[in-house]
C-alpha positions in Angstrom: 99.7 116.1 125.2 101.1 115.0 121.9 101.2 111.3 121.1 105.0 110.6 121.0 105.0 108.2 118.1 108.5 109.1 117.1 110.1 108.9 120.5 113.8 108.0 120.2 113.8 108.1 116.4 116.4 110.1 114.3 115.1 111.7 111.1 117.3 113.4 108.5 115.1 116.1 106.9 116.6 116.7 103.5 115.4 120.0 101.9 115.7 120.9 98.2 115.0 124.0 96.2 111.3 124.3 96.1 109.4 127.3 97.5 107.7 124.7 99.7 110.9 124.6 101.6 109.4 127.5 103.7 107.2 124.8 105.3 110.1 122.8 106.6 110.6 124.8 109.8 107.0 123.8 110.9 107.7 120.3 109.7 110.8 120.0 111.9 108.9 121.3 114.9 106.1 118.8 114.4 108.5 115.9 114.1 110.2 117.0 117.3 106.9 117.4 119.1 106.3 113.7 118.2 109.6 112.8 119.9 112.0 112.6 117.0 115.5 114.0 116.8 115.8 116.0 113.5 118.9 116.7 111.4 118.5 119.1 108.5 120.4 118.6 105.2 120.1 121.3 102.5 120.9 121.7 98.9 122.4 125.0 97.7 119.1 125.8 96.0 117.2 125.2 99.3 119.5 127.5 101.2 118.6 130.3 98.8 114.9 129.9 99.9 115.2 129.1 103.6 118.3 130.3 105.5 120.1 127.4 107.2 119.9 129.2 110.5 116.1 128.8 110.4 116.5 125.0 110.2 119.3 125.1 112.8 116.9 126.8 115.1 114.0 124.5 114.3 116.0 121.3 114.8 118.4 122.4 117.5 121.3 121.1 115.4 123.5 122.9 112.8 122.0 122.4 109.3 124.3 120.5 106.9 124.8 122.5 103.7 128.0 120.9 102.5 129.7 117.6 103.0 133.1 117.5 104.7 135.8 115.2 105.8 133.5 114.0 108.5 131.5 112.2 105.8 128.2 113.2 107.3 126.2 111.2 104.8 127.8 108.0 106.0 127.5 109.0 109.7 123.8 109.5 109.3 122.7 107.2 106.5 125.4 104.6 106.0 125.2 101.1 107.3 124.9 101.5 111.1 124.3 105.2 110.7 122.4 107.3 113.2 119.3 107.9 111.0 116.2 105.9 111.2 114.7 107.7 108.2 115.7 110.0 105.3 112.7 112.4 104.7 113.2 114.4 101.5 110.7 117.2 101.8 110.2 119.0 99.6 111.6 117.0 96.7 111.9 118.8 93.4 111.7 117.2 90.0 115.4 117.8 89.6 116.2 115.9 92.8 113.7 113.1 91.9 115.5 112.5 88.7 119.0 112.6 90.3 118.0 110.1 93.0 116.4 107.8 90.5 119.6 107.8 88.4 122.0 107.6 91.3 123.5 111.1 90.6 125.2 112.7 93.6 125.9 116.4 93.2 124.3 117.9 96.3 124.3 116.9 100.0 120.7 115.8 99.6 121.3 113.4 96.7 124.4 112.0 98.3 122.5 111.3 101.5 119.8 109.6 99.4 122.2 107.3 97.5 123.8 106.4 100.8 120.5 105.7 102.5 119.2 103.5 99.6 122.5 101.7 99.5 122.3 100.9 103.3 118.7 100.0 103.2 117.4 102.8 105.4 113.8 103.9 104.9 113.4 106.9 102.5 110.3 109.0 102.1 110.1 111.6 99.2 107.6 114.4 99.2 107.3 115.9 95.7 106.6 119.6 95.1 106.7 121.3 91.7 104.6 122.9 89.1 101.8 120.6 87.9 103.1 120.6 84.3 106.4 119.2 85.6 104.7 116.6 87.8 102.8 115.3 84.7 105.9 115.2 82.5 106.4 111.6 81.4 110.0 111.4 82.5 109.2 112.8 86.0 106.4 110.2 86.3 108.8 107.4 85.3 111.4 108.7 87.8 108.8 108.7 90.5 107.9 105.1 89.6 111.6 104.2 89.6 111.9 105.6 93.2 109.0 103.4 94.2 110.7 100.3 92.8 113.8 101.3 94.7 111.8 101.1 97.9 111.2 104.9 98.4 107.8 105.8 99.8 106.6 108.6 97.4 103.8 110.8 98.8 101.2 112.2 96.4 101.2 116.0 96.2 98.2 118.2 96.5 97.2 119.4 93.1 96.1 123.0 93.6 96.3 126.3 91.6 98.3 124.6 88.9 100.9 123.3 91.3 101.8 119.9 92.7 102.0 121.2 96.3 103.8 119.5 99.1 101.6 117.0 101.0 99.7 118.1 104.1 101.9 118.2 107.2 99.8 115.5 108.9 100.3 113.2 106.0 104.1 113.7 106.0 104.3 113.0 109.7 102.0 110.0 109.5 104.0 108.4 106.7 107.2 109.1 108.6 105.7 107.3 111.6 104.7 104.4 109.4 108.1 104.2 107.9 110.2 104.0 111.1 108.0 102.1 113.5 107.3 98.4 113.7 104.4 97.3 111.5 102.7 94.3 113.2 99.5 94.9 111.2 101.2 94.7 107.8 99.1 92.8 105.3 96.0 92.9 107.5 92.8 94.5 106.2 91.2 96.7 108.8 87.6 98.0 108.4 86.5 100.7 110.9 83.1 102.3 111.3 83.4 105.7 112.8 81.5 108.8 114.0 77.8 109.5 114.3 74.9 108.3 112.0 72.3 110.8 111.0 68.7 109.5 110.5 66.5 111.9 108.4 63.2 112.9 110.1 62.2 115.2 107.3 63.9 117.2 104.6 65.6 119.4 107.2 65.9 117.5 110.5 67.9 114.5 111.6 68.3 112.3 114.6 71.9 111.8 115.6 74.3 111.6 118.6 77.1 113.6 120.2 79.7 111.3 118.7 82.5 113.2 116.9 84.6 110.4 115.4 87.7 111.3 117.4 88.1 107.8 118.6 87.6 106.3 115.1 90.2 108.7 113.7 92.7 107.8 116.4 92.1 104.1 115.8 92.4 104.4 112.0 95.6 106.4 112.0 97.2 104.2 114.6 96.3 101.1 112.5 97.9 102.8 109.5 101.0 103.6 111.5 101.2 99.9 112.3 101.1 98.9 108.6 97.5 97.9 108.1 95.4 98.4 105.0 92.7 100.6 106.5 89.2 101.4 105.3 86.9 103.7 107.3 83.2 103.8 106.7 81.9 107.2 107.9 80.9 110.7 106.9 84.3 112.3 107.3 87.7 112.2 105.6 90.8 110.9 107.4 94.3 111.2 105.8 96.2 108.2 104.3 93.3 105.7 104.7 90.5 104.8 102.3 87.4 106.7 103.2 83.9 105.3 102.3 81.4 108.1 102.8 78.0 107.4 104.3 75.5 109.1 106.6 72.7 106.9 107.9 72.9 103.5 109.7 71.4 101.7 106.7 74.0 103.3 104.3 76.7 102.2 106.8 75.3 98.7 107.1 75.1 98.2 103.3 78.6 99.7 102.8 80.2 97.4 105.4 78.6 94.3 104.0 79.5 95.2 100.4 83.1 95.6 101.4 83.0 92.4 103.2 81.6 90.5 100.2 84.0 92.1 97.8 87.2 92.2 99.8 86.7 90.5 103.1 88.3 91.8 106.3 90.7 90.6 108.9 89.8 93.1 111.7 86.5 94.9 112.2 86.3 97.8 114.6 82.8 99.1 115.4 83.6 102.4 117.1 80.8 104.4 115.3 77.7 105.5 117.2 75.5 103.5 114.9 71.8 104.3 115.2 69.7 101.7 117.1 66.5 103.2 115.8 65.2 104.9 112.6 62.2 107.3 112.4 59.8 107.3 109.4 60.9 109.8 106.8 58.4 112.7 106.3 58.4 114.4 102.9 59.0 118.1 103.0 59.4 119.9 106.4 57.3 119.1 109.4 55.4 122.2 110.4 56.6 123.8 113.6 54.4 124.8 116.6 52.6 121.5 117.0 53.5 118.4 118.9 55.0 115.6 116.8 55.1 111.9 117.7 57.8 109.8 116.1 57.7 106.0 116.0 61.3 104.7 116.1 61.8 101.3 114.5 64.8 99.1 115.6 67.7 98.5 113.3 69.8 95.4 112.9 73.1 95.3 114.6 75.9 95.7 112.1 78.5 93.9 114.2 76.3 90.8 114.5 76.0 90.5 110.8 79.7 91.1 110.3 80.7 88.4 112.9 78.2 85.9 111.4 79.3 86.4 107.8 83.1 87.1 107.9 84.4 86.0 111.3 86.9 88.8 111.7 88.8 89.8 114.8 86.0 92.0 116.0 86.5 95.0 118.3 83.3 96.5 119.6 82.6 99.7 121.6 79.8 99.9 124.2 78.6 103.1 125.8 75.9 102.6 128.4 75.3 102.7 132.2 75.6 98.9 132.3 78.4 98.8 129.7 80.3 96.1 131.6 77.4 93.7 131.5 76.7 94.4 127.8 80.4 93.9 127.1 80.2 90.4 128.4 77.2 89.8 126.2 79.1 91.0 123.1 82.0 88.7 123.9 79.6 85.8 124.1 78.3 86.9 120.6 81.8 86.6 119.1 83.6 89.9 119.7 87.3 89.5 120.5 87.5 92.8 122.4 84.9 95.1 123.8 85.8 98.7 124.8 83.4 100.1 127.4 83.3 103.8 128.1 80.9 106.4 129.5 79.0 109.3 127.8 81.6 111.7 129.2 84.1 110.4 126.7 82.0 111.4 123.7 83.6 114.4 122.1 86.3 114.5 124.7 90.0 114.2 123.8 90.5 111.3 126.2 89.2 109.5 129.3 88.9 106.2 131.0 88.2 103.0 129.0 87.7 99.4 130.1 89.0 96.8 127.7 87.1 93.5 128.0 88.4 90.3 126.6 88.5 86.6 127.4 91.6 87.4 129.5 89.6 89.8 131.7 89.3 93.5 132.1 92.1 96.0 131.5 91.6 99.7 132.4 93.2 102.3 130.1 93.3 106.0 130.7 94.7 108.7 128.5 94.2 110.6 125.3 92.3 108.8 122.5 95.5 108.4 120.6 97.0 106.6 123.6 93.9 104.5 124.1 94.0 103.6 120.4 97.6 102.4 120.7 96.6 100.3 123.8 93.7 98.7 121.8 95.9 97.8 118.8 98.6 96.5 121.1 96.0 94.0 122.4 95.4 92.5 118.9 97.4 89.3 118.4 
C-alpha cells in the first residue's frame, strides 16, 4: 500500500515545452497515488509535445491550455485558491526567465506569478540542454527564483542535458513543500543498513538488514523539514549520504559529524556489527575448517549519547527486545523501537515503541511506522 503523504492536497502541475514533458503523465499518476488531487496547466509549447488529453486522462480533470473568463489562475493559485502547491515540471530556461522577471504570456507563467503573489509554495523542476543550464543568465534567474521563495530542484546532468529530476525526488520535494514541517531546523543523523566486516579479501560477515527502515525514516524526516544525514553504504534521495561499510567506519563517521556539526536527533536503525573478526590477508583456502575469533565492538549509541546528548532513537532486535529496550532507556535513549527478525528485509510488520510514557504498538508498512516514530518526537 502506498504511503498517502499527499492525502487531501491539491497540486497544480504546470507543464512547459521540454521533451521531458512526456514524463508528466507518470508524474501525475504518482502524485495521485500519494493521495493528491492534480490539475494540469499547459503552455502552448507543452501541448505540442504531450497532448492535453493525455494529462486530462492522467489527472481525471480537463487540462487547462488557455485562461478564460473563469480566471483559472486566481481560482487555483490566488489568495484562498484551491491549490496547495504549484509544481512547474518540466520548467524550461524560457519559463525560468519569465517567472524570474514577472512576465506572464502563457498559462503557466500567469499561474506562477499568481502563486508567488499569494504566497503559495512553488517548486520548479528545470529541464534543458546542459549548455543552457550553465548559461550565466539562466543561473542568475534560477538564483532569483530561489530568493523569491521557489524551491528549485537540481537536474540530472546526463548525456549533455540537464534532465528532469528523478520522479521520487520530485514527489518527495512536493511532499516537503505542502506538509507541516515540525522538524524544520533540526539536524537528524541516521545510521542505516547492514555493516560488512571483512574476513579476508573476499569474504565478509554481515546481517540480513536491507536498510528499508532507515530509508523510510530518512525520507520521512526530510518530508517533515529536517536537515538529514545518513551514514550507510547506500544512496537515498534528497538527504546527505555519508558512505561507509564496516562498523568501525560507521563509528568514526558518526563521531566526526558530531564533533564537526553536532546533532539534535540521532537514530540508530542500522544493524551495526557487535563483533569483528581478524582480517586475513589474501583469501582463506577452502576445504579446511576455519576458526574465527570475534572481538566485541563499542556501542556507537552509547558514545553518541555520552558526548552529544541528542534525542536518541534506538532499535533493538532480539528475543528479549523488551527487556533490552528498558536497559537502553536507562542508558539515555529517548525512544527504543523493538522488533523481531521477521521484520528484517520485510516491507512492514509489528513494532513496539518504548519510551518513558510506556509501550505503544505500531503495525504497518515501514513508511507508516517511520511516520509514527517521528510523530512521537517532541
